[in-house]
MARLOTOR-380438 format. One record per residue (C-alpha): residue in one letter; y, x, z. Coordinates in nm, 3 decimals. Example, Ala and Ser with C-alpha at 12.3 -4.5 7.8 and 13.67 -1.06 7.14 Angstrom:
<recs>
@residuo:A Y:-0.450 X:1.230 Z:0.780
@residuo:S Y:-0.106 X:1.367 Z:0.714
</recs>
This chain:
<recs>
@residuo:M Y:-0.554 X:-2.318 Z:5.621
@residuo:V Y:-0.657 X:-2.033 Z:5.390
@residuo:A Y:-0.527 X:-2.217 Z:5.082
@residuo:Q Y:-0.172 X:-2.198 Z:5.217
@residuo:A Y:-0.176 X:-1.824 Z:5.140
@residuo:W Y:-0.275 X:-1.890 Z:4.776
@residuo:P Y:0.078 X:-1.897 Z:4.625
@residuo:A Y:0.160 X:-1.568 Z:4.795
@residuo:L Y:-0.162 X:-1.413 Z:4.662
@residuo:L Y:-0.081 X:-1.522 Z:4.305
@residuo:R Y:0.262 X:-1.365 Z:4.337
@residuo:S Y:0.102 X:-1.038 Z:4.449
@residuo:C Y:-0.142 X:-1.053 Z:4.159
@residuo:S Y:0.144 X:-1.079 Z:3.911
@residuo:T Y:0.208 X:-0.715 Z:4.003
@residuo:L Y:-0.138 X:-0.593 Z:4.110
@residuo:Q Y:-0.340 X:-0.718 Z:3.813
@residuo:A Y:-0.238 X:-0.412 Z:3.610
@residuo:R Y:-0.415 X:-0.186 Z:3.861
@residuo:P Y:-0.782 X:-0.135 Z:3.768
@residuo:Q Y:-0.913 X:-0.185 Z:4.124
@residuo:W Y:-0.738 X:-0.522 Z:4.146
@residuo:T Y:-0.782 X:-0.655 Z:3.792
@residuo:M Y:-1.106 X:-0.845 Z:3.846
@residuo:A Y:-0.996 X:-1.010 Z:4.173
@residuo:C Y:-0.660 X:-1.112 Z:4.026
@residuo:E Y:-0.806 X:-1.243 Z:3.701
@residuo:R Y:-1.045 X:-1.458 Z:3.903
@residuo:A Y:-0.753 X:-1.591 Z:4.110
@residuo:F Y:-0.556 X:-1.685 Z:3.799
@residuo:E Y:-0.863 X:-1.857 Z:3.653
@residuo:L Y:-0.881 X:-2.082 Z:3.959
@residuo:G Y:-0.523 X:-2.199 Z:3.896
@residuo:E Y:-0.216 X:-2.258 Z:4.108
@residuo:H Y:-0.366 X:-2.527 Z:4.333
@residuo:V Y:-0.698 X:-2.479 Z:4.510
@residuo:S Y:-0.872 X:-2.647 Z:4.801
@residuo:D Y:-0.923 X:-2.465 Z:5.128
@residuo:N Y:-1.299 X:-2.438 Z:5.058
@residuo:I Y:-1.242 X:-2.285 Z:4.715
@residuo:A Y:-0.983 X:-2.041 Z:4.851
@residuo:R Y:-1.213 X:-1.937 Z:5.134
@residuo:S Y:-1.504 X:-1.888 Z:4.895
@residuo:Y Y:-1.285 X:-1.680 Z:4.665
@residuo:F Y:-1.165 X:-1.446 Z:4.942
@residuo:E Y:-1.515 X:-1.404 Z:5.085
@residuo:G Y:-1.658 X:-1.328 Z:4.741
@residuo:S Y:-1.383 X:-1.099 Z:4.614
@residuo:F Y:-1.270 X:-0.899 Z:4.917
@residuo:Q Y:-1.402 X:-0.677 Z:5.193
@residuo:P Y:-1.214 X:-0.692 Z:5.527
@residuo:W Y:-1.119 X:-0.367 Z:5.700
@residuo:V Y:-0.987 X:-0.362 Z:6.056
@residuo:A Y:-0.658 X:-0.176 Z:6.103
@residuo:I Y:-0.689 X:0.098 Z:6.366
@residuo:N Y:-0.407 X:0.307 Z:6.513
@residuo:P Y:-0.433 X:0.688 Z:6.533
@residuo:D Y:-0.506 X:0.655 Z:6.906
@residuo:H Y:-0.808 X:0.435 Z:6.818
@residuo:T Y:-0.650 X:0.114 Z:6.950
@residuo:D Y:-0.648 X:-0.198 Z:6.732
@residuo:T Y:-0.339 X:-0.377 Z:6.869
@residuo:G Y:0.024 X:-0.338 Z:6.769
@residuo:L Y:0.366 X:-0.500 Z:6.759
@residuo:V Y:0.434 X:-0.811 Z:6.551
@residuo:T Y:0.798 X:-0.909 Z:6.504
@residuo:G Y:0.969 X:-1.159 Z:6.275
@residuo:Y Y:1.247 X:-1.168 Z:6.018
@residuo:Y Y:1.412 X:-1.431 Z:5.800
@residuo:E Y:1.665 X:-1.494 Z:5.523
@residuo:P Y:2.003 X:-1.560 Z:5.688
@residuo:L Y:2.303 X:-1.748 Z:5.555
@residuo:I Y:2.643 X:-1.593 Z:5.623
@residuo:R Y:2.998 X:-1.677 Z:5.514
@residuo:G Y:3.179 X:-1.462 Z:5.261
@residuo:S Y:3.423 X:-1.435 Z:4.972
@residuo:R Y:3.452 X:-1.263 Z:4.635
@residuo:T Y:3.791 X:-1.128 Z:4.742
@residuo:P Y:3.917 X:-0.986 Z:5.074
@residuo:T Y:4.123 X:-1.217 Z:5.294
@residuo:D Y:4.227 X:-1.226 Z:5.657
@residuo:Q Y:3.910 X:-1.427 Z:5.724
@residuo:H Y:3.687 X:-1.215 Z:5.499
@residuo:A Y:3.747 X:-0.850 Z:5.581
@residuo:W Y:3.403 X:-0.687 Z:5.604
@residuo:P Y:3.272 X:-0.527 Z:5.282
@residuo:V Y:2.920 X:-0.584 Z:5.155
@residuo:H Y:2.844 X:-0.270 Z:4.955
@residuo:A Y:2.627 X:-0.202 Z:4.655
@residuo:A Y:2.440 X:0.130 Z:4.649
@residuo:P Y:2.688 X:0.421 Z:4.633
@residuo:D Y:2.722 X:0.625 Z:4.316
@residuo:D Y:2.664 X:0.953 Z:4.503
@residuo:L Y:2.349 X:0.844 Z:4.690
@residuo:L Y:2.056 X:1.067 Z:4.595
@residuo:V Y:1.693 X:0.963 Z:4.645
@residuo:V Y:1.431 X:1.240 Z:4.647
@residuo:D Y:1.076 X:1.114 Z:4.594
@residuo:L Y:0.851 X:1.360 Z:4.778
@residuo:G Y:0.540 X:1.210 Z:4.621
@residuo:N Y:0.626 X:1.378 Z:4.291
@residuo:L Y:0.551 X:1.713 Z:4.453
@residuo:H Y:0.306 X:1.616 Z:4.726
@residuo:P Y:0.080 X:1.315 Z:4.652
@residuo:E Y:0.003 X:1.272 Z:5.021
@residuo:L Y:0.373 X:1.191 Z:5.070
@residuo:R Y:0.382 X:0.929 Z:4.794
@residuo:N Y:0.565 X:0.673 Z:5.012
@residuo:M Y:0.813 X:0.921 Z:5.156
@residuo:R Y:1.166 X:0.945 Z:5.017
@residuo:L Y:1.465 X:1.143 Z:5.135
@residuo:R Y:1.819 X:1.017 Z:5.085
@residuo:G Y:2.129 X:1.232 Z:5.081
@residuo:R Y:2.431 X:1.347 Z:4.885
@residuo:L Y:2.511 X:1.661 Z:4.693
@residuo:V Y:2.760 X:1.911 Z:4.835
@residuo:G Y:2.786 X:2.218 Z:4.614
@residuo:N Y:2.426 X:2.299 Z:4.532
@residuo:R Y:2.283 X:2.155 Z:4.855
@residuo:I Y:2.156 X:1.809 Z:4.941
@residuo:I Y:2.274 X:1.702 Z:5.284
@residuo:P Y:2.213 X:1.376 Z:5.477
@residuo:Y Y:2.408 X:1.076 Z:5.355
@residuo:W Y:2.688 X:0.933 Z:5.566
@residuo:N Y:2.576 X:0.740 Z:5.874
@residuo:R Y:2.708 X:0.395 Z:5.964
@residuo:A Y:3.010 X:0.518 Z:6.158
@residuo:E Y:3.104 X:0.760 Z:5.879
@residuo:I Y:3.065 X:0.491 Z:5.610
@residuo:D Y:3.297 X:0.259 Z:5.803
@residuo:A Y:3.549 X:0.541 Z:5.853
@residuo:L Y:3.548 X:0.623 Z:5.479
@residuo:G Y:3.663 X:0.272 Z:5.390
@residuo:D Y:3.778 X:0.252 Z:5.029
@residuo:A Y:3.686 X:0.620 Z:4.978
@residuo:L Y:3.316 X:0.533 Z:4.982
@residuo:P Y:3.203 X:0.551 Z:4.616
@residuo:A Y:3.032 X:0.212 Z:4.630
@residuo:R Y:3.126 X:-0.117 Z:4.468
@residuo:V Y:3.206 X:-0.403 Z:4.706
@residuo:L Y:2.997 X:-0.705 Z:4.610
@residuo:L Y:3.145 X:-0.951 Z:4.858
@residuo:W Y:3.353 X:-0.969 Z:5.174
@residuo:A Y:3.187 X:-1.111 Z:5.486
@residuo:S Y:3.367 X:-1.313 Z:5.750
@residuo:D Y:3.171 X:-1.191 Z:6.053
@residuo:P Y:3.070 X:-0.827 Z:6.117
@residuo:I Y:2.777 X:-0.909 Z:6.345
@residuo:D Y:2.638 X:-1.156 Z:6.089
@residuo:L Y:2.672 X:-0.885 Z:5.824
@residuo:F Y:2.493 X:-0.639 Z:6.052
@residuo:F Y:2.198 X:-0.873 Z:6.092
@residuo:L Y:2.198 X:-0.939 Z:5.717
@residuo:Q Y:2.140 X:-0.565 Z:5.679
@residuo:I Y:1.863 X:-0.573 Z:5.939
@residuo:Q Y:1.689 X:-0.859 Z:5.756
@residuo:G Y:1.732 X:-0.681 Z:5.423
@residuo:S Y:1.826 X:-0.989 Z:5.220
@residuo:G Y:2.008 X:-1.317 Z:5.257
@residuo:Q Y:2.249 X:-1.570 Z:5.113
@residuo:V Y:2.628 X:-1.580 Z:5.129
@residuo:E Y:2.819 X:-1.908 Z:5.118
@residuo:L Y:3.151 X:-1.877 Z:4.937
@residuo:P Y:3.463 X:-2.079 Z:5.025
@residuo:G Y:3.396 X:-2.333 Z:4.750
@residuo:G Y:3.045 X:-2.400 Z:4.872
@residuo:D Y:2.856 X:-2.195 Z:4.611
@residuo:R Y:2.593 X:-1.956 Z:4.739
@residuo:V Y:2.509 X:-1.601 Z:4.634
@residuo:R Y:2.172 X:-1.441 Z:4.705
@residuo:L Y:2.171 X:-1.073 Z:4.802
@residuo:G Y:1.868 X:-0.848 Z:4.792
@residuo:Y Y:1.799 X:-0.503 Z:4.928
@residuo:A Y:1.918 X:-0.225 Z:4.696
@residuo:D Y:1.889 X:0.093 Z:4.906
@residuo:H Y:1.983 X:0.246 Z:5.239
@residuo:N Y:2.147 X:0.562 Z:5.368
@residuo:G Y:1.826 X:0.724 Z:5.492
@residuo:H Y:1.913 X:0.726 Z:5.861
@residuo:P Y:1.651 X:0.588 Z:6.104
@residuo:Y Y:1.681 X:0.242 Z:6.252
@residuo:H Y:1.795 X:0.227 Z:6.616
@residuo:S Y:1.777 X:-0.104 Z:6.803
@residuo:I Y:2.110 X:-0.230 Z:6.935
@residuo:G Y:1.916 X:-0.471 Z:7.156
@residuo:R Y:1.741 X:-0.186 Z:7.334
@residuo:W Y:2.077 X:-0.011 Z:7.373
@residuo:L Y:2.229 X:-0.320 Z:7.537
@residuo:V Y:1.932 X:-0.340 Z:7.775
@residuo:A Y:1.966 X:0.031 Z:7.860
@residuo:Q Y:2.338 X:-0.020 Z:7.925
@residuo:G Y:2.259 X:-0.306 Z:8.163
@residuo:E Y:2.451 X:-0.552 Z:7.945
@residuo:I Y:2.161 X:-0.791 Z:7.887
@residuo:S Y:1.814 X:-0.824 Z:8.037
@residuo:L Y:1.499 X:-0.735 Z:7.848
@residuo:E Y:1.386 X:-1.098 Z:7.867
@residuo:K Y:1.706 X:-1.210 Z:7.689
@residuo:A Y:1.713 X:-0.938 Z:7.422
@residuo:S Y:1.702 X:-1.183 Z:7.132
@residuo:M Y:1.912 X:-1.184 Z:6.817
@residuo:Q Y:2.116 X:-1.480 Z:6.943
@residuo:E Y:2.185 X:-1.313 Z:7.278
@residuo:I Y:2.298 X:-0.997 Z:7.098
@residuo:K Y:2.533 X:-1.204 Z:6.880
@residuo:N Y:2.671 X:-1.378 Z:7.188
@residuo:W Y:2.739 X:-1.045 Z:7.359
@residuo:A Y:2.908 X:-0.902 Z:7.048
@residuo:R Y:3.143 X:-1.200 Z:7.014
@residuo:A Y:3.226 X:-1.186 Z:7.385
@residuo:N Y:3.305 X:-0.813 Z:7.365
@residuo:P Y:3.503 X:-0.759 Z:7.042
@residuo:L Y:3.659 X:-0.433 Z:7.163
@residuo:R Y:3.312 X:-0.279 Z:7.191
@residuo:L Y:3.185 X:-0.409 Z:6.857
@residuo:R Y:3.214 X:-0.077 Z:6.672
@residuo:E Y:3.042 X:0.103 Z:6.960
@residuo:L Y:2.756 X:-0.145 Z:6.947
@residuo:L Y:2.704 X:-0.142 Z:6.570
@residuo:N Y:2.724 X:0.236 Z:6.545
@residuo:V Y:2.423 X:0.266 Z:6.776
@residuo:N Y:2.223 X:0.206 Z:6.458
@residuo:P Y:2.316 X:0.483 Z:6.209
@residuo:G Y:2.115 X:0.315 Z:5.931
@residuo:Y Y:2.308 X:0.123 Z:5.667
@residuo:V Y:2.168 X:-0.108 Z:5.399
@residuo:F Y:2.318 X:-0.157 Z:5.054
@residuo:F Y:2.266 X:-0.474 Z:4.849
@residuo:R Y:2.241 X:-0.608 Z:4.497
@residuo:E Y:2.326 X:-0.955 Z:4.377
@residuo:L Y:2.026 X:-1.158 Z:4.257
@residuo:P Y:2.007 X:-1.463 Z:4.030
@residuo:A Y:2.013 X:-1.800 Z:4.205
@residuo:S Y:1.660 X:-1.926 Z:4.265
@residuo:A Y:1.476 X:-2.178 Z:4.478
@residuo:D Y:1.213 X:-1.913 Z:4.553
@residuo:G Y:1.226 X:-1.685 Z:4.853
@residuo:P Y:1.403 X:-1.347 Z:4.860
@residuo:L Y:1.244 X:-1.054 Z:4.680
@residuo:G Y:1.034 X:-0.822 Z:4.894
@residuo:A Y:0.953 X:-0.456 Z:4.836
@residuo:L Y:0.663 X:-0.555 Z:4.607
@residuo:G Y:0.919 X:-0.713 Z:4.374
@residuo:V Y:0.796 X:-1.071 Z:4.416
@residuo:P Y:0.951 X:-1.362 Z:4.610
@residuo:L Y:0.845 X:-1.387 Z:4.974
@residuo:S Y:0.658 X:-1.693 Z:5.103
@residuo:A Y:0.776 X:-1.840 Z:5.434
@residuo:G Y:0.511 X:-1.802 Z:5.701
@residuo:R Y:0.273 X:-1.618 Z:5.469
@residuo:S Y:0.445 X:-1.290 Z:5.378
@residuo:I Y:0.462 X:-0.991 Z:5.608
@residuo:A Y:0.637 X:-0.655 Z:5.597
@residuo:V Y:0.412 X:-0.355 Z:5.667
@residuo:D Y:0.416 X:0.023 Z:5.660
@residuo:P Y:0.295 X:0.102 Z:5.306
@residuo:R Y:0.168 X:0.443 Z:5.415
@residuo:Y Y:-0.122 X:0.258 Z:5.577
@residuo:I Y:-0.131 X:-0.100 Z:5.447
@residuo:P Y:-0.119 X:-0.138 Z:5.066
@residuo:L Y:0.156 X:-0.364 Z:4.938
@residuo:G Y:0.018 X:-0.679 Z:4.781
@residuo:A Y:-0.300 X:-0.690 Z:4.987
@residuo:P Y:-0.405 X:-0.999 Z:5.185
@residuo:V Y:-0.398 X:-0.935 Z:5.561
@residuo:F Y:-0.551 X:-1.153 Z:5.830
@residuo:L Y:-0.310 X:-1.150 Z:6.124
@residuo:A Y:-0.414 X:-1.251 Z:6.475
@residuo:T Y:-0.120 X:-1.282 Z:6.712
@residuo:T Y:0.064 X:-1.554 Z:6.909
@residuo:Y Y:0.371 X:-1.768 Z:6.848
@residuo:P Y:0.708 X:-1.638 Z:6.977
@residuo:L Y:0.742 X:-1.643 Z:7.358
@residuo:S Y:0.403 X:-1.810 Z:7.379
@residuo:S Y:0.032 X:-1.752 Z:7.431
@residuo:E Y:-0.049 X:-2.010 Z:7.161
@residuo:P Y:-0.263 X:-1.836 Z:6.897
@residuo:L Y:-0.113 X:-1.769 Z:6.555
@residuo:Q Y:-0.404 X:-1.668 Z:6.335
@residuo:R Y:-0.363 X:-1.690 Z:5.961
@residuo:L Y:-0.410 X:-1.514 Z:5.630
@residuo:M Y:-0.092 X:-1.338 Z:5.523
@residuo:V Y:0.000 X:-1.118 Z:5.225
@residuo:A Y:0.169 X:-0.776 Z:5.264
@residuo:Q Y:0.469 X:-0.801 Z:5.032
@residuo:D Y:0.755 X:-0.621 Z:5.203
@residuo:T Y:0.857 X:-0.316 Z:5.403
@residuo:G Y:1.127 X:-0.244 Z:5.662
@residuo:G Y:1.305 X:0.048 Z:5.821
@residuo:A Y:1.169 X:-0.044 Z:6.165
@residuo:I Y:0.816 X:-0.124 Z:6.044
@residuo:K Y:0.632 X:0.199 Z:6.117
@residuo:G Y:0.265 X:0.241 Z:6.207
@residuo:V Y:-0.078 X:0.109 Z:6.117
@residuo:V Y:-0.100 X:-0.206 Z:6.330
@residuo:R Y:0.259 X:-0.315 Z:6.277
@residuo:A Y:0.382 X:-0.629 Z:6.101
@residuo:D Y:0.704 X:-0.822 Z:6.051
@residuo:L Y:0.642 X:-1.190 Z:5.975
@residuo:F Y:0.877 X:-1.359 Z:5.728
@residuo:W Y:0.967 X:-1.700 Z:5.874
@residuo:G Y:1.176 X:-1.829 Z:5.582
@residuo:F Y:1.539 X:-1.933 Z:5.537
@residuo:G Y:1.796 X:-2.074 Z:5.776
@residuo:D Y:1.872 X:-2.119 Z:6.142
@residuo:E Y:1.531 X:-2.246 Z:6.256
@residuo:A Y:1.355 X:-1.957 Z:6.083
@residuo:G Y:1.610 X:-1.724 Z:6.243
@residuo:A Y:1.541 X:-1.867 Z:6.587
@residuo:Q Y:1.168 X:-1.806 Z:6.545
@residuo:A Y:1.221 X:-1.457 Z:6.404
@residuo:G Y:1.469 X:-1.360 Z:6.674
@residuo:R Y:1.229 X:-1.452 Z:6.953
@residuo:M Y:0.917 X:-1.295 Z:6.807
@residuo:R Y:0.795 X:-0.978 Z:6.971
@residuo:Q Y:0.422 X:-1.029 Z:7.015
@residuo:Q Y:0.109 X:-0.817 Z:7.015
@residuo:G Y:-0.142 X:-0.863 Z:6.737
@residuo:R Y:-0.437 X:-0.734 Z:6.537
@residuo:M Y:-0.474 X:-0.697 Z:6.160
@residuo:W Y:-0.758 X:-0.698 Z:5.908
@residuo:V Y:-0.676 X:-0.579 Z:5.555
@residuo:L Y:-0.862 X:-0.741 Z:5.265
@residuo:L Y:-0.933 X:-0.505 Z:4.975
@residuo:P Y:-1.122 X:-0.583 Z:4.654
@residuo:K Y:-1.491 X:-0.508 Z:4.698
@residuo:G Y:-1.561 X:-0.150 Z:4.602
@residuo:L Y:-1.211 X:-0.027 Z:4.688
@residuo:Q Y:-1.209 X:0.211 Z:4.983
@residuo:P Y:-0.906 X:0.222 Z:5.216
</recs>
């Protein structure tokens, strides 16, 4: 139902309404209120927006649709024998160079590095960060109990940590080291360790726990490293790149070079490991290191194990239509 995307749209409008091209559409949405019928929502979208089909540079209109979720891992405020894996805040020496300040066509491109003398060089990769240990100039927020769970927390970009007393801490994305994402699942397939059909998040976790002596080798396949920040406790979803809470089943991560953050997007794909159609109105509210390209989406399934199971299995093909306020050209 179209109305199920309404809360996500209002969250986008809390940010987009200040932009002149979006002001009228967002003001109209706020006038309709927080709760609308499906007919009213449909009438609003048809009257306020123009759909544009997303097309790849090779003129195809189909691309990869994956899934992500908000995981729950175990951790502690202090290191112990059971909690030995640091969850880092952004390092003090991490530099972010915004190329858009010099070249508007590169407005979504940023370089990350560190200063050595008068030169900026690439920041440490994952293996180097682990080797630095306490010498890394980054505050440790928490200590995780399981390295593979922490790794997937970084892949998801946000999550919750349950402390020994039962309290929970929410972590959000703060920054990353600038190195490209490399799939450890693809590496395991290439090594002949798992089959392509079984290359799910759970299968990767199973392999990692069955092969502890090769854990470092596996994790270092991905040189990218995500840093976190602690967020206030809230019943809402985790914050996406747009700065608003994500809505389970209605928020997607996109490549902002092609799909504007905050925009409604009609997604036509299928459910994980299925040919059953999944066709619904989504809202582009997040980004991701592996989300590159025009027709490329990562569907946020929500919080917990069931959401994780759906996200871990999802690797479908899909099409996308971006809804922009009438009069706004892509």
